[in-house]
C-alpha positions as semicolon CSV with decimal commas, in nm:
position;residue;x (nm);y (nm);z (nm)
1;M;-2,118;-4,600;-2,710
2;T;-1,767;-4,411;-2,630
3;D;-1,628;-4,329;-2,334
4;R;-1,533;-3,962;-2,333
5;A;-1,191;-3,898;-2,222
6;P;-1,170;-3,756;-1,917
7;V;-1,092;-3,348;-1,956
8;R;-0,753;-3,286;-1,841
9;T;-0,584;-2,968;-1,707
10;R;-0,219;-2,852;-1,680
11;S;-0,124;-2,928;-1,308
12;G;0,060;-2,567;-1,270
13;D;-0,229;-2,390;-1,423
14;R;-0,418;-2,215;-1,128
15;S;-0,589;-1,982;-1,304
16;A;-0,980;-2,101;-1,237
17;V;-0,835;-2,111;-0,833
18;A;-0,711;-1,726;-0,942
19;R;-1,022;-1,609;-1,066
20;A;-1,228;-1,744;-0,756
21;V;-1,035;-1,580;-0,502
22;L;-1,049;-1,237;-0,688
23;L;-1,437;-1,303;-0,626
24;A;-1,443;-1,392;-0,354
25;L;-1,168;-1,054;-0,214
26;G;-1,391;-0,835;-0,389
27;A;-1,678;-0,971;-0,215
28;G;-1,500;-0,969;0,101
29;L;-1,421;-0,630;0,038
30;L;-1,731;-0,489;-0,026
31;A;-1,888;-0,583;0,268
32;V;-1,595;-0,550;0,521
33;A;-1,616;-0,143;0,377
34;V;-2,036;-0,162;0,432
35;V;-1,953;-0,267;0,817
36;A;-1,658;-0,053;0,845
37;V;-1,865;0,245;0,735
38;G;-2,111;0,103;1,067
39;V;-1,852;0,066;1,331
40;G;-1,826;0,368;1,561
41;P;-2,002;0,524;1,850
42;A;-2,266;0,514;1,689
43;L;-2,316;0,149;1,589
44;L;-2,485;0,133;1,222
45;S;-2,637;-0,190;1,094
46;P;-2,527;-0,282;0,748
47;V;-2,892;-0,293;0,627
48;K;-2,900;0,102;0,812
49;V;-2,551;0,219;0,617
50;A;-2,693;0,062;0,283
51;A;-3,013;0,227;0,327
52;I;-2,845;0,597;0,402
53;L;-2,561;0,579;0,117
54;A;-2,845;0,497;-0,110
55;A;-3,066;0,811;-0,021
56;G;-2,713;0,998;-0,079
57;P;-2,562;1,250;0,099
58;R;-2,840;1,469;0,191
59;G;-3,083;1,185;0,226
60;Q;-3,439;1,263;0,342
61;D;-3,326;1,518;0,620
62;T;-2,975;1,715;0,627
63;A;-2,957;1,754;0,987
64;L;-3,024;1,426;1,036
65;A;-2,712;1,270;1,240
66;E;-2,666;0,921;1,090
67;T;-2,628;1,056;0,765
68;V;-2,368;1,313;0,837
69;I;-2,162;1,068;1,044
70;V;-2,195;0,806;0,751
71;W;-2,124;1,047;0,450
72;Q;-1,890;1,324;0,677
73;I;-1,687;1,076;0,898
74;R;-1,672;0,766;0,832
75;L;-1,728;0,686;0,436
76;P;-1,393;0,906;0,335
77;R;-1,207;0,725;0,598
78;V;-1,311;0,399;0,489
79;L;-1,264;0,501;0,125
80;L;-0,912;0,644;0,182
81;G;-0,809;0,319;0,396
82;A;-0,951;0,078;0,075
83;L;-0,674;0,286;-0,156
84;V;-0,390;0,286;0,091
85;G;-0,467;-0,131;0,185
86;A;-0,489;-0,142;-0,214
87;A;-0,180;0,072;-0,277
88;L;0,052;-0,106;-0,040
89;G;-0,076;-0,435;-0,117
90;A;-0,015;-0,394;-0,489
91;V;0,337;-0,247;-0,455
92;G;0,470;-0,487;-0,242
93;A;0,370;-0,726;-0,534
94;M;0,529;-0,531;-0,779
95;M;0,845;-0,484;-0,551
96;Q;0,858;-0,879;-0,435
97;G;0,840;-0,954;-0,846
98;L;1,074;-0,669;-0,939
99;F;1,356;-0,793;-0,690
100;R;1,228;-1,151;-0,742
101;N;1,247;-1,167;-0,344
102;P;0,883;-1,223;-0,182
103;L;1,067;-1,049;0,147
104;A;1,102;-0,704;-0,074
105;D;0,832;-0,406;0,106
106;P;0,813;-0,004;0,070
107;G;0,886;-0,001;0,415
108;L;1,184;-0,254;0,421
109;V;1,368;-0,101;0,143
110;G;1,372;0,254;0,234
111;V;1,065;0,346;-0,030
112;S;0,858;0,442;0,255
113;S;1,123;0,657;0,437
114;G;1,228;0,878;0,178
115;A;0,853;0,945;0,105
116;A;0,828;1,000;0,507
117;L;1,119;1,241;0,499
118;A;1,003;1,425;0,185
119;A;0,663;1,459;0,388
120;V;0,753;1,577;0,698
121;A;1,032;1,821;0,548
122;T;0,690;1,979;0,397
123;I;0,483;1,969;0,702
124;V;0,784;2,136;0,883
125;L;0,915;2,382;0,633
126;S;0,613;2,450;0,477
127;H;0,655;2,839;0,575
128;G;0,997;2,833;0,504
129;V;1,223;2,687;0,222
130;L;0,964;2,474;0,104
131;A;0,655;2,764;0,103
132;P;0,657;2,838;-0,266
133;L;0,615;2,463;-0,340
134;V;0,301;2,459;-0,087
135;T;0,164;2,806;-0,267
136;L;0,228;2,614;-0,616
137;F;0,034;2,257;-0,547
138;G;-0,171;2,383;-0,250
139;V;-0,350;2,067;-0,116
140;Y;-0,116;1,828;-0,325
141;A;0,182;1,966;-0,216
142;L;0,189;1,706;0,087
143;P;0,138;1,373;-0,171
144;V;0,357;1,568;-0,436
145;A;0,638;1,581;-0,153
146;A;0,635;1,246;-0,072
147;F;0,623;1,102;-0,450
148;G;0,926;1,311;-0,481
149;G;1,073;1,153;-0,152
150;G;0,972;0,766;-0,262
151;L;1,078;0,820;-0,620
152;A;1,475;0,966;-0,562
153;T;1,524;0,671;-0,260
154;T;1,393;0,375;-0,507
155;L;1,603;0,536;-0,829
156;L;1,882;0,565;-0,586
157;I;1,871;0,205;-0,409
158;Y;1,778;0,083;-0,804
159;R;2,144;0,258;-0,860
160;I;2,320;0,141;-0,641
161;G;2,240;-0,248;-0,611
162;T;2,264;-0,229;-1,068
163;R;2,594;-0,271;-1,223
164;A;2,660;-0,342;-1,554
165;G;2,290;-0,380;-1,623
166;Q;2,275;-0,649;-1,367
167;S;2,051;-0,619;-1,034
168;S;2,183;-0,740;-0,690
169;V;1,869;-0,781;-0,490
170;A;2,103;-0,830;-0,163
171;I;2,259;-0,505;-0,232
172;M;1,941;-0,344;-0,274
173;L;1,829;-0,451;0,015
174;L;2,085;-0,362;0,210
175;A;2,111;0,011;0,052
176;G;1,754;0,037;0,129
177;I;1,842;-0,031;0,484
178;A;2,091;0,232;0,514
179;L;1,915;0,477;0,322
180;G;1,590;0,432;0,560
181;A;1,880;0,455;0,849
182;F;1,977;0,823;0,684
183;A;1,616;0,891;0,638
184;S;1,519;0,846;0,935
185;A;1,798;1,059;1,118
186;G;1,709;1,335;0,871
187;I;1,330;1,289;1,007
188;G;1,457;1,331;1,351
189;L;1,645;1,612;1,283
190;L;1,340;1,793;1,134
191;V;1,150;1,724;1,429
192;Y;1,393;1,835;1,662
193;G;1,379;2,196;1,484
194;S;0,999;2,182;1,476
195;N;0,719;2,364;1,703
196;D;0,490;2,233;1,931
197;A;0,174;2,215;1,677
198;Q;0,395;2,063;1,414
199;L;0,550;1,837;1,668
200;R;0,218;1,668;1,767
201;D;0,086;1,634;1,462
202;L;0,391;1,478;1,347
203;T;0,393;1,217;1,614
204;F;0,073;1,093;1,538
205;W;0,142;1,088;1,177
206;S;0,461;0,881;1,201
207;L;0,261;0,625;1,390
208;G;0,028;0,543;1,075
209;G;-0,352;0,585;1,141
210;L;-0,675;0,706;0,920
211;G;-0,765;0,969;1,202
212;G;-0,858;1,285;1,040
213;A;-0,976;1,138;0,701
214;T;-1,133;1,421;0,504
215;W;-1,281;1,464;0,129
216;T;-0,996;1,671;0,083
217;K;-0,723;1,416;0,206
218;L;-0,859;1,160;0,018
219;A;-0,876;1,390;-0,309
220;A;-0,558;1,512;-0,229
221;G;-0,381;1,162;-0,254
222;A;-0,678;0,943;-0,456
223;P;-0,557;1,060;-0,752
224;M;-0,178;0,949;-0,745
225;M;-0,286;0,591;-0,598
226;F;-0,574;0,521;-0,854
227;A;-0,296;0,602;-1,171
228;A;-0,041;0,385;-1,013
229;L;-0,379;0,100;-0,978
230;A;-0,486;0,135;-1,299
231;L;-0,127;0,127;-1,485
232;M;-0,058;-0,198;-1,300
233;P;-0,141;-0,457;-1,592
234;I;0,080;-0,269;-1,804
235;V;0,369;-0,464;-1,583
236;A;0,174;-0,793;-1,512
237;R;0,321;-0,980;-1,814
238;G;0,680;-0,827;-1,750
239;L;0,713;-0,870;-1,396
240;N;0,606;-1,276;-1,517
241;G;0,894;-1,271;-1,723
242;I;1,160;-1,082;-1,508
243;V;1,062;-1,388;-1,237
244;L;1,305;-1,594;-1,463
245;G;1,604;-1,364;-1,478
246;E;1,653;-1,052;-1,658
247;A;1,829;-1,222;-1,961
248;E;1,556;-1,479;-1,954
249;A;1,319;-1,137;-1,981
250;F;1,514;-1,013;-2,233
251;H;1,493;-1,319;-2,489
252;L;1,153;-1,347;-2,421
253;G;1,112;-0,979;-2,598
254;I;1,024;-0,793;-2,285
255;R;1,177;-0,463;-2,305
256;V;1,327;-0,545;-1,945
257;Q;1,504;-0,146;-1,851
258;R;1,143;0,007;-1,971
259;L;1,003;-0,257;-1,720
260;K;1,231;-0,157;-1,435
261;R;1,197;0,217;-1,468
262;L;0,770;0,162;-1,503
263;T;0,766;-0,010;-1,208
264;I;0,968;0,183;-0,993
265;L;0,757;0,489;-1,069
266;L;0,436;0,313;-1,037
267;V;0,609;0,221;-0,665
268;A;0,741;0,545;-0,601
269;L;0,372;0,687;-0,683
270;A;0,149;0,462;-0,518
271;T;0,403;0,446;-0,167
272;G;0,477;0,834;-0,198
273;A;0,073;0,918;-0,168
274;A;0,034;0,633;0,059
275;V;0,227;0,749;0,299
276;A;0,193;1,146;0,314
277;V;-0,199;1,075;0,374
278;A;-0,198;0,770;0,620
279;G;0,172;0,786;0,720
280;P;0,401;0,501;0,696
281;I;0,201;0,192;0,738
282;G;0,437;-0,124;0,731
283;F;0,449;-0,511;0,622
284;V;0,095;-0,467;0,436
285;G;0,292;-0,497;0,156
286;I;0,497;-0,831;0,212
287;V;0,169;-1,029;0,424
288;V;-0,095;-0,981;0,148
289;P;0,130;-1,092;-0,150
290;H;0,306;-1,334;0,006
291;L;-0,004;-1,499;0,119
292;L;-0,180;-1,480;-0,201
293;R;0,086;-1,650;-0,404
294;L;0,069;-1,951;-0,156
295;S;-0,255;-1,981;-0,300
296;I;-0,302;-1,858;-0,662
297;G;0,072;-1,879;-0,762
298;P;0,282;-1,615;-0,885
299;D;0,063;-1,460;-1,217
300;H;0,097;-1,120;-1,157
301;R;-0,181;-1,108;-1,411
302;H;-0,393;-1,243;-1,096
303;L;-0,110;-1,158;-0,817
304;L;-0,119;-0,772;-0,832
305;P;-0,525;-0,732;-0,841
306;A;-0,538;-0,988;-0,570
307;S;-0,321;-0,812;-0,339
308;A;-0,487;-0,462;-0,417
309;L;-0,806;-0,646;-0,294
310;G;-0,625;-0,810;0,011
311;G;-0,480;-0,508;0,074
312;A;-0,746;-0,270;0,079
313;A;-0,989;-0,584;0,254
314;L;-0,670;-0,609;0,564
315;L;-0,640;-0,239;0,633
316;L;-0,982;-0,211;0,669
317;V;-1,052;-0,475;0,947
318;A;-0,733;-0,350;1,118
319;D;-0,875;0,035;1,138
320;M;-1,217;-0,201;1,308
321;A;-0,978;-0,340;1,532
322;A;-0,737;-0,009;1,584
323;R;-1,036;0,154;1,688
324;A;-1,252;-0,108;1,898
325;I;-0,942;-0,250;2,092
326;V;-0,901;0,089;2,327
327;A;-1,244;0,227;2,223
328;P;-1,324;0,489;2,286
329;A;-0,938;0,626;2,213
330;E;-0,790;0,501;1,875
331;L;-0,459;0,305;1,883
332;P;-0,240;0,403;1,623
333;L;-0,316;0,199;1,255
334;G;0,067;0,172;1,214
335;I;0,118;-0,003;1,558
336;L;-0,140;-0,275;1,488
337;T;-0,032;-0,364;1,160
338;A;0,368;-0,448;1,304
339;A;0,191;-0,646;1,566
340;I;0,029;-0,821;1,297
341;G;0,325;-0,803;1,011
342;A;0,620;-0,887;1,257
343;P;0,541;-1,260;1,316
344;V;0,434;-1,341;0,967
345;F;0,746;-1,188;0,804
346;L;0,963;-1,365;1,090
347;W;0,743;-1,749;0,979
348;I;0,790;-1,631;0,617
349;L;1,185;-1,613;0,689
350;M;1,157;-1,942;0,877
351;R;0,971;-2,115;0,576
352;R;1,276;-1,982;0,389
353;R;1,516;-2,063;0,591
354;G;1,353;-2,453;0,602
355;A;1,335;-2,436;0,225
356;S;1,708;-2,346;0,195
357;G;1,824;-2,615;0,408
358;L;1,996;-2,393;0,633
């Protein structure tokens, strides 16, 4: 008899762990979604929710109150929250890979502010200079405008931070802060010139949240977010290479400039749509990718889908908490994510400070 040699695995290979985490996140997201549909003034058990969903939007009785609550009120909100969370989580992972910095986030580098400025301008000026845009795109005018604002801001940040083909992360982050401040000034000016009805809408929208979610709003933002999430795998391998440096990525056969342009486009697409339908919601793009990177590693082939699933689950949990904390009222979701995300952001800063020996 001969002894079999033990099976050896590469110490840096976390593929098995990543697959397990992806399965756990997928199952967790499904469970959280079912629970979220049942949470509200009329509390429904997961079994009841599953039965109502299985019966369809008409159910056995078209006048059944619970069917109307699930299909017309809660399900659009849960689906919208899952999409927005997935978009923000995935965008955070893409930006951190592109900028080679775990602190990069659409909210911190000004992309969300640029998208918000365009969205606010569309709301306030919809009956003025931007009336042709609203007429042309209809219900899609707000997501299209937010996408344009996010894209313009992202391109400008990248342009400022790149010289002779070399990108400076520090300059990009500083440029993002400056452009974010400029966008905030523009938003303030537009708010100052708005009427009472617009002012009320803008106040609640600027705090971020999923209140007022409808199938129409979901249809307006879903195509852009779906498109960005579906195209994520295209940039995963390139982001793995660019983490090593642009020169190293080029020698690996990665078309660096093309990768940057596509990543920027996806970031603007997802961020613009998310901001348009849910308002500015911060820190999801920092917290989720960073925590997942600690467990499954930096491989973007696993990190991007994991960040999407984790972001969706986190936002649904936060939305349930926002509805429960001040029930029967509703706490703006942006306030809650900031309260959760800010301490985690500080922890990341302190961790990096300790790692650098400062």
